[in-house]
C-alpha positions, 0 to 999 in steps of 0.5 A: 207076491205073498203065499201063505201055507199051512201043514194040516195032517202032513198036507200042504195047503195054501191059505189066505190068513197070514196069522194061521200060516206055518210058512209064508213065502214072499216072491216078486213082484213086491207090493209096498202095501203087502210088505207093510201089512205083513210087517205089522200083522207079524210084528216083523221089522220092515227091514228084514223083509226088504234087505234081500232086495240088495243084490250084494247083501252078505250072508248074515244073521240078525235078531231084533224084537224077538225076531230072527233073520238069516240071509243066505246066498243061493244060486240062480240062472242069470237072465241077462241079455248080455252075452258076456255076463255069467250064466249063473249068479247068486242072490240072497234070500231071507229066512225069518223066524217070527216070535210065534215060530212062523217061517217067512222067506223072502226071495228077490228072484224065483229060485229052485231051493224054495221050490224044493222045500215047498215039495217037501213041506208036507213032510215037515213038522211046523212045531220044529221051526229050527229043523224047517230052517235047516232044511231050507239050508239043505235045499240050498246046498243041493241046488249048489251042487246041482248047478256046479255039476251042470257048469262043469259038464258045460265046461267040458263041452266048451273045451272039446269044441275049443279043440276043433275051432279057431273062433273066439265064441267058445273062449267067450263062453268059457269066460262066462263059466269062469264068472259063474264060478267066481260068484259061487266061490265067494257065496259059498265061502260066505255061507260056510262062515255064516253056518260055522258061526251059527254052530259055534254060537248056537244062534237057533238054540238047537237041540242035539239032533238039530245041532248035528244036522247043522254040523252036517250042513257045514261039512256039505257046504265045505264040500261044495266050496271045494268043488267050486274051487277045484272047478275054478282051478281046472278051468284056469289051468285050461285057459293057461294051457290054451293060451300057451297053445295058441302062442305056439301055433302062432310061432309055428305059423310065423316060422313056416312063413319065414322059411317059405319067404326065404325059399322064394327069395333065394331063387329071385336073387340068383335070377337077378344076378343073371339079369344084371347088365354085367358079362356072364359066361353063356349070357347070350346062349340058351344054355345060360338061360337053362343054367340060371333056371337049374341053379335056382331050382337046385338052391330052392330044393337045397333050401327046402331040404335044409328047413325040412331037416330043421323041422320048420315045416 
């Protein structure tokens, strides 16, 4: 699906002619005829419009026939029905600058960064395509930070629930959070390297103002990557701590069961001696019965006192 936008007197208007648009947004569902027509009308290599259909496409930039393409990873909510998949994944989006300085964005999924850019498009200057590209980068990093904070909040909630629960459900949800963070760390590292390379080579031919803004974005991507790494380390430490707690609790339970088994076995052993076909003092008297019971009770209390002293209970 193609959407054509033009900034007229600082107002965003949707138009029908791609040649007159300042910004063209391509979203699913993709029609082959639409892609072919857009490629021919704006002289964009067709591969530039279809590369983002590959979910594993890496962050990079490329130039062909005077057309520039930048691919950057953005976070989106995972719509998978599987209960073991990550809450969030990362997808590539293409940002294309045509020879006529038009901006074309191609999204394989609906994502928040493009919506944020659309809300602020009326404030942009179409004659500054570089700044428009950098503003899209800015919206991407804002989306990352927002989602990272949401994931960290969800992690805190799951940890609190895990303290009072013996089920595996919370552990499985924490694993989904951990998978999301793995996606984010990989994507943010790739995006950071992309922007650093663009800064080093001045790929967009930025002026001083734009170059300073790009350097600020590099720092913000580095900060987001550090946030993701910190949350990942905290989550790994938490999982290790819970594993140790579970093992310790299991050892305590086994120790208590062992103590109870010994406490029940010793009196049975005493009573078994008195029931053997061997002569014992007071064997045929009532006192012998009470003596056996009393001895069993005394040994039980003595065993219980000993285990309690050793803190087996």
